[in-house]
C-alpha positions as MATLAB code, in Angstrom:
seq = 'MHFHWGEVRHGKCDRGCEHTIDGNSYSAEMHIVHWNVDLYKTELEALKSPNGLAVLGLFIDAKEIYEQNESFELVINMFNKVPYINYKTKLEVSPYFLVPSCTKKFYTYPGSLTIPPLTENVTWILLAEPIKISIDQLDRMTTCTSDSGYITNNYRPIQPLNNRVIQSSFV';
ca = [
     -21.312  -23.652  -15.731;
     -17.915  -22.391  -14.723;
     -15.686  -22.248  -11.660;
     -13.451  -19.789   -9.861;
     -10.847  -20.825   -7.285;
      -7.849  -19.676   -5.322;
      -4.473  -21.248   -4.722;
      -3.882  -24.211   -2.436;
      -0.952  -23.408   -0.124;
       0.223  -25.469    2.803;
      -2.873  -27.650    2.633;
      -5.436  -24.859    2.638;
      -7.165  -22.295    0.448;
      -8.927  -19.422    2.193;
      -9.702  -17.224   -0.787;
     -11.002  -18.073   -4.227;
     -14.578  -16.972   -4.646;
     -16.087  -13.793   -5.996;
     -18.544  -13.129   -3.180;
     -18.140  -12.830    0.566;
     -20.633  -13.315    3.378;
     -20.036  -10.906    6.254;
     -16.474  -10.496    4.972;
     -15.806  -14.257    4.943;
     -14.701  -16.018    1.787;
     -14.664  -19.595    0.533;
     -12.093  -21.611   -1.417;
     -13.973  -21.606   -4.714;
     -17.259  -20.754   -6.361;
     -19.357  -22.485   -9.017;
     -21.656  -20.483  -11.316;
     -24.564  -22.006  -13.211;
     -25.743  -19.441  -15.780;
     -29.405  -19.362  -16.854;
     -31.529  -17.378  -19.266;
     -35.213  -17.499  -20.167;
     -35.425  -19.537  -23.371;
     -39.011  -18.360  -23.885;
     -37.763  -14.774  -24.172;
     -34.283  -15.228  -25.654;
     -33.217  -17.679  -28.329;
     -29.524  -17.582  -27.425;
     -27.266  -16.702  -24.528;
     -25.886  -13.828  -26.616;
     -29.378  -12.368  -26.987;
     -29.916  -12.667  -23.214;
     -26.531  -11.008  -22.605;
     -27.760   -7.915  -24.431;
     -31.020   -7.665  -22.472;
     -31.697   -6.032  -19.105;
     -32.249   -8.768  -16.522;
     -31.349  -11.255  -19.238;
     -29.440  -13.667  -17.017;
     -29.810  -15.402  -13.688;
     -26.759  -17.003  -12.105;
     -26.949  -19.574   -9.347;
     -23.766  -19.287   -7.316;
     -22.579  -22.082   -5.059;
     -19.772  -21.590   -2.578;
     -17.195  -24.370   -2.331;
     -15.540  -24.871    1.032;
     -12.376  -27.003    0.842;
     -10.653  -28.152    4.001;
      -8.343  -30.970    5.044;
     -10.844  -32.052    7.706;
     -13.568  -32.709    5.110;
     -14.000  -36.160    3.613;
     -13.921  -36.647   -0.140;
     -17.241  -35.495   -1.619;
     -18.146  -38.412   -3.888;
     -20.683  -36.372   -5.879;
     -18.019  -33.761   -6.578;
     -15.744  -36.421   -8.083;
     -17.897  -36.202  -11.234;
     -16.924  -32.538  -11.521;
     -13.250  -33.303  -10.984;
     -13.433  -35.899  -13.755;
     -14.802  -33.121  -15.993;
     -11.732  -31.025  -15.251;
      -9.599  -33.815  -16.697;
     -11.429  -33.246  -20.009;
     -10.545  -29.537  -20.072;
      -6.798  -29.498  -19.476;
      -6.260  -26.131  -21.140;
      -7.935  -22.734  -20.853;
     -10.996  -22.195  -23.102;
     -11.548  -25.924  -23.631;
     -15.136  -27.012  -23.054;
     -16.826  -30.284  -22.232;
     -20.381  -31.457  -21.896;
     -21.577  -32.328  -18.423;
     -23.109  -35.783  -18.567;
     -25.343  -35.206  -15.534;
     -27.379  -32.326  -14.167;
     -25.228  -29.935  -12.125;
     -28.029  -29.790   -9.579;
     -26.891  -33.054   -8.006;
     -24.216  -30.884   -6.360;
     -26.650  -28.449   -4.771;
     -26.525  -28.648   -0.972;
     -29.560  -30.066    0.784;
     -30.677  -26.685    2.114;
     -31.805  -24.456   -0.738;
     -34.173  -22.367    1.375;
     -31.364  -20.092    2.540;
     -29.990  -17.854   -0.170;
     -28.953  -14.307   -1.003;
     -30.024  -12.425   -4.100;
     -29.094   -9.117   -5.691;
     -28.956   -7.418   -9.113;
     -25.415   -7.362  -10.442;
     -23.061   -8.110  -13.289;
     -21.245  -11.008  -14.830;
     -17.876  -11.557  -13.164;
     -16.193  -12.407  -16.459;
     -16.124  -10.385  -19.692;
     -18.241   -8.764  -20.966;
     -19.125   -7.893  -17.296;
     -22.657   -6.876  -18.323;
     -24.928   -5.447  -15.618;
     -27.902   -7.687  -16.336;
     -27.620  -10.558  -13.875;
     -29.911  -11.593  -11.066;
     -27.588  -13.350   -8.639;
     -28.838  -16.149   -6.388;
     -26.183  -17.353   -3.941;
     -26.919  -20.383   -1.785;
     -25.885  -19.814    1.826;
     -24.798  -23.421    2.454;
     -21.493  -24.302    0.734;
     -20.537  -27.498   -1.029;
     -17.939  -29.172    1.189;
     -15.002  -30.901   -0.479;
     -11.589  -32.081    0.628;
      -8.558  -29.895   -0.011;
      -7.222  -32.725   -2.194;
     -10.274  -32.396   -4.419;
      -9.733  -28.656   -4.800;
      -6.075  -29.272   -5.590;
      -7.073  -31.734   -8.334;
      -9.505  -29.147   -9.748;
      -6.648  -26.743  -10.345;
      -4.856  -28.805  -12.982;
      -6.108  -26.690  -15.902;
      -3.362  -24.733  -17.609;
      -2.884  -21.622  -19.704;
       0.173  -20.273  -21.534;
       1.558  -19.095  -18.194;
       1.136  -22.393  -16.327;
      -1.469  -23.734  -13.929;
      -4.580  -21.612  -13.561;
      -4.980  -20.365   -9.995;
      -6.607  -17.339   -8.449;
      -8.986  -17.060  -11.409;
     -11.560  -15.109   -9.437;
     -12.550  -11.476   -9.767;
     -11.704   -9.338   -6.734;
     -14.608   -8.360   -4.510;
     -16.378   -5.332   -5.969;
     -18.062   -2.439   -4.135;
     -21.832   -2.790   -3.676;
     -22.491    0.526   -5.470;
     -25.854    0.988   -3.736;
     -27.029   -2.518   -4.619;
     -29.405   -4.079   -2.129;
     -28.697   -7.667   -1.135;
     -31.704   -9.600    0.086;
     -31.722  -12.876    1.984;
     -34.421  -15.513    2.262;
     -33.765  -15.848    5.998;
     -33.100  -13.744    9.067;
];
C-alpha cells in the first residue's frame, strides 16, 4: 500500500492524485497492490508477468469542511512510523477498513504502475466514492521527508489514455 498527495496551501489541496474523473482531481490517492499468489510466488514475479498485478485505487478528498475521519487516524499514525523516504512499516489492521461504504461504483482499465518500473501489466480498479478526510489530516500525512525536505506533490502527472478503454460499473 502506498500513497500519493499534493501540497496543502492556504487550507486546501486540489491536486494530488494520479487519476482524474471527468477532468476533476482529488487531494490524494491510496493504492493497494495485489497479485495472484496462486500464480506468482513473489511480487517481483508478478511484476514481470502480463496482467500480473491488480491495484485498487482509492481517491482521498481533503477539505476544511470535513470532520476528522477517525478510521483514517490509523493511517496517519502509520505515517509517523515512516518519517523518511523509503522507510516501511507493517499495517496492523486490514486496509479495507478504509474502503468507502459504496464499492459497487468503480472504474477499471488496463494500465501501468505509476511508480518505477512503470510496467504495463496492471488492472486498475478505482472506486468512484472518495475517502473523506479533514485538511488537517492530509497536512499531517505530509510529514515524511527526503533529502530535499518534506515530500509533497509525489504523484505522477496525468498520462494520455493511449487508446485504453475505461469501463465503469455504473451509468
